[in-house]
C-alpha positions in Angstrom: -0.2 0.1 0.0 1.5 3.7 -1.0 1.6 6.0 1.2 -1.7 8.2 1.7 -1.9 11.5 0.5 -5.1 13.4 1.8 -7.5 13.0 4.5 -10.2 11.5 1.6 -7.9 8.8 0.6 -8.0 7.9 4.4 -11.6 8.0 4.8 -12.1 5.9 1.5 -9.7 3.2 2.9 -11.3 3.0 6.6 -12.7 -0.5 6.2 -9.0 -1.7 4.8 -7.1 0.1 7.5 -9.5 -1.2 9.9 -9.1 -5.0 8.9 -5.3 -4.0 8.9 -5.4 -3.0 12.5 -7.3 -6.3 13.9 -5.4 -8.8 12.0 -2.3 -7.3 13.6 -4.4 -7.3 16.8 -4.7 -10.8 16.3 -1.4 -11.6 15.5 0.2 -10.5 18.7 -2.6 -12.3 20.7 -1.4 -15.2 19.2 2.2 -14.8 19.9 3.2 -15.3 16.6 6.8 -14.0 16.3 9.2 -13.2 12.7 12.1 -15.3 13.1 15.2 -12.9 11.7 18.2 -14.5 10.0 21.0 -12.5 8.5 20.9 -12.9 5.0 23.8 -15.1 3.1 24.7 -12.9 0.2 26.1 -10.1 2.8 29.6 -10.1 2.8 31.7 -8.9 5.9 34.4 -6.5 4.7 37.9 -7.9 5.3 38.7 -5.1 7.9 35.4 -6.3 10.0 36.9 -9.7 10.0 40.1 -8.5 11.4 38.5 -6.4 14.0 36.6 -9.4 15.0 39.5 -11.6 15.2 41.4 -8.8 17.4 38.2 -8.3 19.5 35.9 -11.0 19.8 33.7 -9.3 22.7 32.9 -7.1 19.4 32.0 -10.2 17.3 29.8 -11.1 19.7 28.4 -8.2 20.3 27.5 -7.7 16.5 26.2 -11.1 16.4 23.7 -10.1 19.2 22.4 -7.3 16.7 19.0 -7.7 14.8 19.8 -8.4 11.3 18.7 -5.3 10.5 21.0 -3.6 12.1 23.6 -6.1 11.2 22.9 -5.3 7.3 22.9 -1.4 8.0 26.2 -1.6 9.3 27.4 -3.5 6.6 26.3 -1.6 4.0 28.1 1.5 6.0 31.2 -0.3 6.2 31.6 -2.1 3.0 30.3 1.4 1.4 33.4 2.8 1.9 36.1 2.6 -1.3 39.2 2.7 1.1 40.4 0.3 3.4 41.9 3.0 5.3 37.9 4.6 5.6 36.5 1.5 6.1 38.6 0.7 9.6 38.2 4.4 10.7 34.2 3.8 10.4 34.7 0.3 12.2 36.6 2.2 14.8 33.9 5.3 15.2 30.8 2.7 15.7 32.3 0.2 17.9 30.9 1.8 21.1 27.4 2.0 19.5 27.8 -2.1 18.1 28.8 -2.2 22.0 25.9 -0.5 23.2 22.9 -2.6 21.0 22.5 0.6 19.0 21.6 0.4 15.3 23.3 2.7 12.8 20.5 4.8 12.7 19.4 4.5 16.5 19.1 7.4 18.7 22.2 8.1 20.9 21.3 11.3 22.5 17.7 10.2 23.6 16.0 13.2 22.2 13.8 11.9 19.5 10.8 11.7 19.2 10.7 8.4 17.3 12.8 6.2 18.9 14.6 3.9 18.6 15.7 6.1 15.1 16.7 9.2 15.1 15.1 12.2 14.0 17.3 14.7 14.1 16.2 16.3 17.1 19.9 16.9 18.7 20.5 19.4 16.1 17.8 21.8 18.0 19.5 21.3 21.2 
């Protein structure tokens, strides 16, 4: 479903929206859980593998992250063209990984959309 563009659309789709909400409530009540797994095609940069070899606690902390958070870091680390930049990025984000935070998670505590960062820290 695409984002709503005006209130008339919301009113027109009220039965569909309610059906989705009631379905979500029933799924929640039934206790169904989504099983997360890391996609096999995601490659770990050599620099991250080296960091894991040097610090097994970092590897453990990384493995405790949700697959989505792991993927966010892998995409960011792998996006750098130079090895030095990848290494620098890994060093910079180690503390966030140890804290169980994702790449886009709020760390200042000011976000109105926790756990994601909404940029509120820029207005402090």
